[in-house]
N, C-alpha and C positions, 0 to 999 in steps of 0.2 A: 794521740793521733796515729792512724795506721795508714802507711803508704801502700799503694798497689804493689802487688808482688812482681808484676812484670811491667816494664815501662821503657820505651825506647828513649824518651825525653825525660831528663831530670826535672826541668822546669820549662814551661812555655808561657808566652805573654803576647797579648795584642799590643801593637805599638804603631806609632807614626815616626818613621825614620826621617832624620835630617842631617845637617852638617852643622858643626860649630867652628867658627873661625876665632882665634885667640892671638892677641899681639905677642910678640916674642920679647923675652927679657922683661917681662912683667910691666911693660908699657901699658898706657891707657889706649882705649880704641881710637879716640879722636885725634891722637898725636903720633900715632904709629903707621908705618907703611910696610911692615913685614909681619905676616900672620901664619899661624899654624892651623892646618885645616885637619878636622877629624869627623868622622861619622859617629852620631850619637842619638840616643834617646834615653829617657829616665828608666824605661822598662827593661831595654837591653843592657843598661848599666847594672841592673839587678842579676841578670842572667850570667854576667861575665865572671863572677866568682866560680860558679860551677862549671862554666865552659872552659876557663883557663886551667882548671884542675882535671880536666879530661872527660867530663860528662856532657853528652849532647844536650843542647838546649835549642828551642825553637821559638823564632820570632814570626808572629802572624801579621802581616803588613801589607802594603800596597806601594806600587812603584810607577813612575812616570815612564812610559814607553819611549826608548830611544835617548833618554836623558844621560848625559855623562856623569851627572851627580848621582843618578840611580845606580849607574855601573860602578862608580866609586864605593857607594854604600854597600853594594852586594859584595865586592871584593874585600871590604873591610870586615864585614860580618863573616865571611868564610875564613879570614885570617884569625878571627877571635873564636873559632869553633862553634859558631852559632848558626844553625841551620835557619832557613827562612822559607816561607810560603806566602805567595801574594800575587795578586794579578798585575800586569803591566797594562796601564791604560793610557790611551793617546793624551797628549798634552793639551790639545785643543786650541793651539795657536799661542802666541806670545803672552797673552792674558789668561791662558787657561791653567792647568794643574801645575804644581812643582812641589819640591820637597822644602820643608821649613829651613830657615837659616837662623842659627842661634849665634849672636855676636856678644862676646863677653871677654872681658879681661880678668886677670888674676888678682889685681889690687897689689898694693905693696905698703907695708907699715901702716899708717893711719889713713891712707887712700883705699877705701873699700873697694872691692870687686863690684863691677857694674855688669848687668846683663840686659841685652836688648833682643827680644824675640820678634822676628819678622816671619809671620805664618800666613800671609794672604796666600789664598789659593792652594792651601796645604792638601796634598792629595790623601794624606791619612784621614782627614775628616770624612771620607767616603767609605770607610771600613764597613763591612757588612758580614754577617754570619753566613751569608750565601756565598761569600768569596772561598769558603773553606770546607773541606771534607771532614766534617765533625766526627762522623762515625769512624771513619778510618784513623784519624789522628788520636781520638780519645779512646775508642772502642777497640780498635784493632792493634795500633802501635803502642798506645798508652802514654800517659803523662803523669808524672809523680805529683807535681805542683803546678797549678796554674796562678800565675801572679798578674793581678789586676791593679792599675794605677788609676787614682781619681783624675789625673790628667787626661787620660784617655776616655775614661768614663764620662767625662764633662765636656769633651771637645766639640761634639755636634749631636744632633739628635740620631744620626746613624751610628756614631761610636757608642752612644749610650745604649741603644738597642743591642748592639754587637756584643758589648760586655755582659749585659744582662743574659743574653742567650748562651754565651760562653760560660758564665757562672752556673747556669742551670744544667748545661751539658757536663761540666765537670762534676757536678754533684751525682748526676746520673751514672757516670761511669767510675765512680769511686776515686776521682782525683781530688786532692786537697786544693783549697783555695786560699790564696793569700791576697789581701786587700789593703794597699797603702792609700789612705784617703786623699793626701795630696791636694788639699784645697787651694784653688786659685780664683780669687774674686772676679777677675775678668772673664773666666770661663762660665761663671754662674750668673752673670748679669742677666736679668730678664727670664731666667729659667730655674729659679729658686725652688719653686714648689715641685716642678717636674723632677729635678735632680735630687731633691731630698728624698722623694719617693724611690728613685732608682737606686740611690745609695743605700737606702734602708734595706732594699731587697738583696743587693749584693753582700751587704754586711751580714744579712741573715744567712747567707750560704757560706760565709767565710770561715775558715778554721783558724786563721791567723789574721789579726788586725794591727796595722801599724799607723800611727799618726800621733801628733802632738795634741795638746789640750784644744788649741784653736781648730784643728781638723775635726775632732769630735763634736765641738760646739757647733761649727758652721755647717758641716756635712750631715750630721745626724741629729742636731737639735738638742744636745745635752747642755745643761746649765753649767757655765764656768764657775770656777772657784771665786770665793769672795775676794775683794780687793785686800792686799796685804803686802807682806814682804817679798822680795825677789831673790832671797838667798836660796842656795841649793837645796837645804833641808826642806824648805817651804815648797819649793817647786815639785820636789819628789812626793811629798805628802799630798799636795793638790793633784798630782797625776794619779796617785793611788786612789784617792777618793773618787775621782771622776771614773776610772777604770772599773771600780766595784759597781757604779751604775751601769756602765756599758755592758759589763759581764751579766748583769741580770736581765738586760733586755735582749742581748745577743748570745744566748746560751750555747749556740752551736760552736762558737769560737773558744778555743782553749789557750791561745796565746795572744797577748796584747803587748805591744812594744813601742818605744820611741827613743829617739837619741836626746842627749843632753849636750848643748853647746853653749859656751861662753867665749865671746870674742875678745881676745887681748889686742890683736892687730890682724891685718890681713896675712901676715906670716906666722901667726901663733893663736892657737885656740886652746881652751880647756874642752876636752872630748869625753863624753860619757854616754851611758845608756841605761835604760831600765826596762824589765820585762816581767810580766806575769804570765807563768806557764804551768799548767797543770796544778793550779791552786797555789803556787809558791812564787814569792818575789825574788828577783835576781837584779841586783843594782851594780853597776860599774861606775863608781863615782868618777867624775871628770878629772882626767890627767892632761897635762900640758903636752901638746903635739905641735910639731912644725908643719906649716902649710905651704906647699908649692902652689896648689890650686884647690880651693875649697868645693868647688861644684862637683857633686857626685858622691859626697861623702855619706849622705843619708842613704843613697842607693846601694853604696858599698856595704853599709851596715846590714841592710835588709838582705842583700845578696848572701853575706856570710851567715846570717841567721838561717835563711832557707837552706843553705848548704849543710848546716848542722842537722837541720831536720831531716833532709834527704839522706844523710849518712846515718841517721838513726842514733846520734849521740844523745847524751843526757842533757837536759835543758840548760844546765849551767854553761856548758860549752857552746851553746847556740849564741848567747849574748856575748860571751868572750870572744868567740871567733868573728862575730859581727862587728864588735867593737874595733878589732884589730883590722879587718878588711875595710872598714869606714876610714880608719887612719891611713891605711895603704892607698886608697883612692885619693886622699887628700895630698899625698906625696908625689902624685903624678900630674902632668899637664893634661892626660887623657881624663875623661869624665868617668872612668870605671876603674875598679880594682882588677888588676891581673897578676894574681900571685904565681910565683914560679913553682911553689908547692906548698903543702900544708905547713911544713917547718917553718918556711919564711913567715907565715901568718903568726904562728905560735911565738916566734922569736919576737915580732913586734908586740904582741900582747905582753910578753915577759919584759919588755923594755931592753931588749938585748940587741944593740946596734953594732956589735963588734963584727969585724970583717969575717966572711965566710970563706975559708979556703978549701 
């Protein structure tokens, strides 16, 4: 893979910004009265690794005009070194547009985390390619990697068209395309044929494909592995077999990756990853990690992987850095990894938790 020589933005993404509220002290939502508020989206979670390490990233989004939630989101993005472009549109009254609310606890022990999405009237569902100056962003300023998520690609007819147009523009201007399939059954209901066609086109443009076995089956129509054991070795071999089929159909892509997770408790997971890059397999066998909040671990992995691509590292370092930034995200109440520096990430990978003075 070859990055553009001059880029203002390391990574850009279309996204629908919202807020998440999380009970303090790992309480459950229904019996807590203190909550932590953060601005979040799966796509900006991915950007956050590169933005934390000093590289400009860009969120292409939309806001509700005059909304204090929109003002909070913009402030949070600025603090995270993420630039944003997006129209401010009128709310349209109390029953008009708003930013999504994600209501989720962190779980504790054998009480699993629970997530409740409240997305009625979500302003991000109206994203359109016409909202953005594509020639300036991609042609003049330059973007190294365009990251697309299946969450945004499937959110509405408008966002589907927007993601398709952005993928085409990225290819036109020499920008690499990353596509995390991120299947959600509720988004696909009643639109299966339309979305299967759209996801096929985006995947055909992608240089980097991220997803688990279910994502490739349900988004792109690949046959799943035969029923069998669920041990780690079997899971890895099943994924390898499927990716060989995916690679044959989507030959433009040269990187295929997924995380490997086994849940011991809400506080402890086995965390691993597997990647095929440039014809070679790289496997990070699951290691035990402590969990403060598991939401965003997969996005942290993808963000670390893309950071390695952006930096021009050898592929083995992509998956190692991604493993560590995924683990870093899980150590924070925020949905994203925010490394202090690269050394911190490599210390996590090495299992070195000694105090740094």
